[in-house]
N, C-alpha and C positions, 0 to 999 in steps of 0.2 A: 409532293404530291400533287396532281392536277386536282382544278375544283372540284370536277365533274365527281371523282372518288370519293372524296371527302362529301359529297350529296348521298353518294348511293350509302356510307357507313351512317349519315346520319336517320336514314329512313331504317335502315338496320338496328340501331340502336332506340329510337323511337318504338319501332313494334316489338323488342325484347323489352321496355317498360313496358310499353301498355301491355303485353301480356303477363305481365310479373302482378303488376296491379290488379287486374282480372283475375288472377290465381289467387292473389291476399283476400279481394274482397269475397269471391267466391265460397272459400276457407271459413272467411268470418260470417259469411252467412250461412254456411253450414252448422257451426258452432252456437249460433242464437238459435236456429230453425229447428232444428235436428229432435224428435223425441229418445226420453230417455229412460225408459222403462226396463233394466234388466230384470232376467228372468234366470232361472235356472234354464231353461230350452234353447235360450239363445247362445249360453257357454259351450252348447254340446256341438263336436264338430259334424260337418254338414254331409254326409253320405249318400247323396242322390236322392234324398228325403226315405230313408232308411236310418233309425236309429241307430247306432254304433253298441253293438250287443257282442260277447260282452265285457269288450274293452272298446274303451276309444281310442287306444293308440296300439298301429299295427304299424309292421317291418315294412316295408314295402322290398323288392328286390330291387338291385343296382341293375340286371340287366336292363329294366326298361328303360332308364336314364342313359346309359349307354347307347342303346340303338336309335334314342330319340336326340340324340345329343349327332347321331352320327345321320340322321338323317336330313336334320337342319347343314352341318357339315355340305352335304352333297347337295343340297336344296340353293342351299348359299353358288356352290359352283355353279349349278344351271345361270343361276342368276347373272353369273361374270361373261361366261359362255357366250348369253344372247349378244350382247355389245359385243364382244369380243368380234367375233364374226361380221358384224356392220363393219369396223373399222379393222380388220386385218383387208378388206377388198379395196383400202383406200391409203394402203399405209406403208410402212418400211418394213422390209422382210425381219426386223430385231422385233417387231412384238411376234411373231411367230413361235421365234424362239420363247419368247415370255411365258408366250400361255403352254408354248412347253415344259419349261420347268415346273408353270402355276399347276400341271395336271398329274405331274411326275410325282410332286409332294402329298396331290389327295390319291393318288394309287398308289402310293406307299402307304397312305393313311386307313386305303380300304383293305390290302393283303394284310399289315398289320392287324387288322383287327379280325378280319376273315382268319388270318392264324390262332389268333389269340382266343377263336371260337366267338362272336361278339354277337356276330352275325346268323347265330344258332339260335333258333326259336323253344326253347325245352321244355 
């Protein structure tokens, strides 16, 4: 391994050590300085400033989570499409077919979610 690579890894390892020490020090300071006054109000779940009534636990429909995950999947897809468009102009044709496969997999996911009714807001 060339000497330049060892210098680059040394900086990374030092940064990781300094970060770990900083995290440990901040956790220790938090444990020493944080107030510890418990009360029944602090034990209640926070619901937008409204006290939970009559029950503190309620069931949330899975539809909201599925909708959020589908949003995240296609948001990440957009993040990958923009750099691909830049690289596509300067690269081999194989990059085009790789992205076609990527988009086909995501299109299959949309069609599956659509067929299952996950995109219907009821």
